[in-house]
C-alpha positions in Angstrom: 5.0 15.8 -23.0 4.5 18.1 -20.0 8.3 18.3 -19.5 11.2 17.8 -21.9 13.3 14.7 -22.0 16.3 16.9 -21.1 14.7 18.0 -17.9 13.7 14.4 -17.0 17.3 13.1 -17.7 18.4 15.4 -14.8 16.1 13.7 -12.3 17.6 11.2 -9.8 14.6 9.1 -9.0 11.0 8.6 -10.1 7.9 7.6 -8.2 4.6 6.0 -9.4 2.1 6.6 -6.6 -0.8 4.3 -7.5 -4.0 3.5 -5.6 -3.0 -0.1 -5.3 0.9 -0.1 -5.4 3.7 2.4 -5.0 6.8 2.0 -7.2 10.1 3.8 -7.0 12.8 3.9 -9.7 16.3 5.2 -8.8 18.7 6.1 -11.6 21.5 3.6 -11.7 19.8 1.2 -9.3 16.6 0.4 -11.2 13.3 -0.5 -9.6 13.9 -0.5 -5.8 10.3 -0.4 -4.5 7.2 -2.3 -5.6 4.9 -2.5 -2.6 1.2 -1.9 -1.9 0.2 1.7 -1.1 -0.8 0.8 2.5 0.3 1.9 6.0 -0.7 0.7 9.4 -0.8 3.3 12.2 -1.2 3.0 16.0 -3.9 5.5 16.8 -2.9 5.8 20.4 0.7 6.9 19.8 0.6 7.9 16.1 3.5 5.6 15.4 3.8 3.9 12.0 3.6 0.1 12.6 4.0 -1.3 9.1 3.9 -0.4 5.4 3.6 -2.3 2.1 2.9 -6.0 2.0 2.8 -6.5 5.8 0.4 -3.6 6.3 -1.9 -5.0 3.5 -2.0 -8.3 5.3 -3.4 -6.5 8.4 -6.4 -5.2 6.5 -9.5 -6.4 8.3 -7.5 -8.2 11.0 -6.5 -5.3 13.4 -7.6 -4.4 16.9 -9.3 -1.1 17.4 -6.2 0.9 18.2 -4.5 0.0 14.8 -5.8 1.7 11.7 -4.9 0.6 8.2 -4.8 3.6 5.8 -4.3 4.1 2.0 -2.8 7.6 1.5 -3.3 7.4 -2.3 -6.7 7.2 -4.0 -7.2 7.0 -7.8 -3.6 8.1 -8.4 -4.0 11.2 -6.2 -2.4 11.7 -2.8 -5.2 12.3 -0.3 -3.0 12.3 2.8 0.4 14.0 2.1 1.9 13.4 5.5 1.1 9.7 5.6 2.3 9.3 2.0 5.6 10.9 2.9 6.0 8.6 6.0 5.1 5.6 3.9 7.6 6.4 1.1 10.4 7.0 3.7 10.0 3.5 5.1 9.5 1.9 1.7 12.7 3.4 0.3 14.7 2.7 3.4 17.4 4.6 5.3 20.3 3.5 3.1 18.7 4.6 -0.2 17.5 7.8 1.3 21.0 8.7 2.5 22.3 8.0 -0.9 19.7 10.3 -2.5 20.3 13.0 -0.1 24.0 13.2 -1.1 22.9 14.2 -4.6 23.3 18.0 -5.3 19.9 19.6 -5.9 18.0 16.3 -5.7 15.4 16.1 -8.5 12.4 13.7 -8.8 9.8 12.7 -11.4 6.3 11.4 -10.8 3.3 10.1 -12.7 0.1 12.0 -12.6 -3.3 10.9 -14.0 -4.5 12.4 -17.2 -6.1 15.8 -16.7 -5.3 15.8 -13.0 -6.5 18.9 -11.3 -4.0 21.5 -9.8 -4.7 20.4 -6.2 -3.8 16.7 -7.1 -0.7 17.8 -8.9 0.3 20.0 -6.0 -0.2 17.1 -3.5 2.2 14.9 -5.5 4.8 17.6 -5.6 4.6 18.3 -1.9 4.9 14.6 -1.1 8.2 14.3 -3.0 9.4 17.7 -1.7 8.9 16.3 1.8 11.4 13.5 0.8 14.1 16.1 0.0 13.5 16.8 -3.7 14.4 20.3 -4.7 12.5 20.0 -8.0 9.7 17.7 -9.1 8.8 17.0 -12.8 5.3 15.6 -13.5 4.7 13.2 -16.4 1.3 12.1 -17.7 0.7 8.4 -16.7 -0.5 7.7 -20.3 2.8 8.8 -21.8 5.0 7.1 -19.2 3.1 3.8 -19.6 3.3 4.0 -23.4 7.1 4.6 -23.2 7.5 1.8 -20.7 5.8 -0.8 -22.9 8.0 0.1 -25.9 5.4 2.0 -28.1 7.0 4.4 -30.6 5.3 7.5 -29.1 7.7 10.0 -30.6 6.9 8.9 -34.2 4.2 10.4 -36.4 2.2 7.3 -36.1 -0.9 6.4 -34.0 -0.3 4.4 -30.8 -3.2 3.7 -28.4 -2.6 2.8 -24.8 -5.0 1.8 -22.1 -3.9 2.1 -18.5 -6.1 -0.2 -16.4 -5.7 1.0 -12.8 -7.3 0.1 -9.5 -9.6 3.1 -9.3 -9.8 4.3 -12.9 -9.1 3.4 -16.5 -7.3 5.8 -18.8 -7.4 5.5 -22.6 -5.4 7.7 -25.1 -4.2 7.9 -28.7 -0.7 9.3 -28.9 1.4 10.7 -31.8 4.6 12.8 -32.0 5.1 12.4 -28.3 1.8 14.0 -27.3 -1.7 12.9 -26.5 -4.1 13.5 -29.4 -7.2 12.5 -27.6 -7.8 10.8 -24.2 -10.5 9.8 -21.8 -10.4 8.9 -18.1 -13.1 6.4 -17.0 -13.8 6.1 -13.2 -13.9 2.3 -13.4 -11.0 0.1 -12.5 -10.1 -3.1 -10.8 -11.8 -2.1 -7.5 -15.1 -1.6 -9.3 -14.8 -5.1 -10.8 -14.1 -6.5 -7.3 -17.1 -4.7 -5.9 -19.3 -6.1 -8.6 -18.3 -9.7 -7.7 -18.7 -9.1 -4.0 -22.2 -7.6 -4.5 -23.2 -10.4 -6.8 -22.2 -13.0 -4.1 -24.0 -11.1 -1.4 -27.3 -10.6 -3.2 -27.5 -14.0 -5.0 -25.9 -16.3 -2.5 -26.0 -14.3 0.8 -22.3 -14.8 1.1 -19.7 -12.2 2.4 -16.2 -12.5 1.2 -13.2 -11.8 3.5 -11.4 -8.6 2.4 -7.9 -10.2 2.0 -8.0 -13.9 2.5 -10.0 -14.4 -0.7 -9.1 -12.5 -3.8 -12.4 -12.3 -5.7 -10.9 -12.2 -9.2 -8.4 -15.0 -8.7 -11.1 -17.3 -7.3 -14.1 -16.5 -9.3 -12.2 -16.3 -12.6 -9.6 -18.8 -13.8 -8.3 -20.2 -17.1 -10.1 -18.2 -19.8 -11.8 -16.0 -17.2 -14.3 -13.6 -18.9 -14.7 -15.8 -22.0 -17.4 -18.5 -22.4 -14.7 -21.1 -22.7 -13.9 -20.6 -19.0 -14.8 -23.0 -16.1 -18.6 -23.7 -15.7 -18.6 -23.2 -11.9 -16.2 -22.6 -9.0 -16.4 -23.0 -5.3 -16.0 -19.9 -3.0 -15.6 -19.8 0.7 -17.0 -16.9 2.8 -19.3 -16.0 5.7 -23.0 -16.4 5.7 -24.8 -13.1 5.9 -27.6 -14.4 8.2 -25.8 -16.7 10.5 -22.3 -15.3 10.4 -20.8 -18.8 10.1 -18.4 -20.0 7.5 -20.0 -21.4 4.4 -18.9 -22.6 0.9 -21.1 -22.2 -2.2 -20.6 -23.3 -5.8 -21.4 -20.4 -8.1 -22.1 -20.3 -11.8 -19.2 -18.4 -13.5 -21.5 -17.4 -16.4 -23.5 -15.3 -13.9 -20.2 -14.0 -12.5 -19.2 -12.9 -15.9 -22.5 -11.0 -16.4 -21.9 -9.2 -13.1 -18.4 -8.1 -14.2 -19.6 -7.0 -17.7 -21.7 -4.2 -16.1 -18.8 -2.0 -14.9 -16.8 -2.9 -18.0 -19.4 -1.4 -20.3 -18.2 2.1 -19.1 -14.7 1.2 -20.3 -16.0 0.2 -23.7 -17.9 3.5 -23.9 -14.7 5.4 -23.1 -12.7 3.6 -25.8 -15.5 4.4 -28.3 -15.4 8.1 -27.4 -11.6 8.2 -27.9 -11.9 6.6 -31.3 -14.7 8.9 -32.4 -12.7 12.0 -31.4 -9.5 10.7 -33.1 -8.6 11.9 -36.7 -9.4 9.2 -39.3 -5.8 8.8 -40.4 -4.8 7.8 -36.9 -7.7 5.5 -36.5 -6.6 3.7 -39.7 -3.2 3.1 -38.1 -4.8 1.5 -35.1 -6.6 -1.1 -37.2 -3.2 -2.8 -37.6 -1.5 -1.8 -34.4 -4.4 -2.2 -32.0 -4.5 -1.2 -28.3 -1.8 -1.9 -25.8 -3.1 -2.7 -22.3 -1.0 -1.8 -19.2 -1.7 -1.7 -15.5 -2.5 -4.3 -12.9 -6.1 -4.8 -14.0 -4.9 -5.7 -17.6 -4.1 -9.1 -16.1 -7.8 -9.8 -15.6 -8.2 -13.2 -17.4 -10.1 -12.8 -20.7 -10.4 -9.0 -20.6 -8.3 -8.5 -23.7 -10.4 -11.0 -25.7 -13.7 -9.4 -24.5 -12.5 -5.9 -25.6 -11.2 -7.2 -28.9 -14.6 -8.8 -29.8 -16.5 -5.6 -28.8 -14.4 -3.0 -30.7 -13.0 -5.1 -33.6 -9.4 -3.8 -33.0 -6.5 -6.1 -31.9 -5.8 -5.8 -28.1 -2.4 -6.7 -26.7 -1.1 -6.9 -23.2 2.3 -5.5 -22.3 5.0 -7.9 -21.1 5.0 -6.5 -17.6 1.8 -4.4 -17.5 1.9 -3.6 -13.8 5.2 -1.7 -13.9 5.1 -0.1 -17.4 4.5 3.4 -16.1 7.5 3.4 -13.7 9.7 1.7 -16.4 8.8 4.4 -18.8 9.8 7.1 -16.2 13.1 5.1 -15.7 13.8 5.0 -19.4 13.3 8.8 -19.6 15.5 9.4 -16.6 18.3 7.3 -18.0 18.1 8.9 -21.5 17.1 5.8 -23.3 14.4 7.6 -25.3 15.6 9.6 -28.3 13.2 12.4 -29.1 12.1 13.2 -32.7 13.7 16.6 -33.5 11.4 18.9 -35.4 13.7 21.8 -36.4 12.0 24.8 -38.0 12.5 25.1 -41.7 14.7 27.9 -43.1 12.9 30.8 -44.8 
């Protein structure tokens, strides 16, 4: 781990700043924030109008003087000031006052694997702006593995796959550290775009950005598997006329469109396994891969990966909040490290 469990146990709250959702865990209070990473701003006055769920509902429906922004992209803070304002409102005045009373307020945060120094610095400055005197950074892969109950501290191979909105991260862990890992710039947003482009090119149909969730409508039941529904009806706007129109699309063609971006994920998993020591790969044949993250809930994705790589694929009980739960477990001291004391001469 990048920091010791002792240092993390001194932290008072933890933040998982994701491209899709922001989650905040407070020691002693649990998960207090689980909202979309979205803010709505009045461009005339600079005032913050809404954050979270309400701001996300405004996407694509605002007048010209209201701008909906996402201060986090791919797990990296791209607008520090807006991220601070968003977090202040999401946490609320009461919780912020309680945190400020803590002596030498400490915070922990998730960072993507191999995040560059600028990205790490942006995360630290965001939390320092909330009053944190010290910020500890934890690799998202380790936090997610801890959050879904994997024995990361043991000398055994555990493989975790974090399926985020902007990227997918895959790693093999042993003895509390990452043995080999890969970050693939393909996530839930790429799958959404593949569906939207397929409908535009094949059916000349444009989907509303929020009123229709492409994955939930195009995929149901068994989703990506051939046993899924043969066809489904989708409502949108005609590209030529601009009028509302409904079309019935073949879900087999939809699955083919989705498979294209997912091939990059399969390549990333293969690279991690090739770079992994043989003894650890042998452990994974029985243990398999644990999927976490919001995109892990894509129907049929686990079955498709299992058929492609020949290793069991499991989905965590609450894949969307595993990373922040892992941070919370480390903050509250629920993780016992494996002590490797030096041998006497």
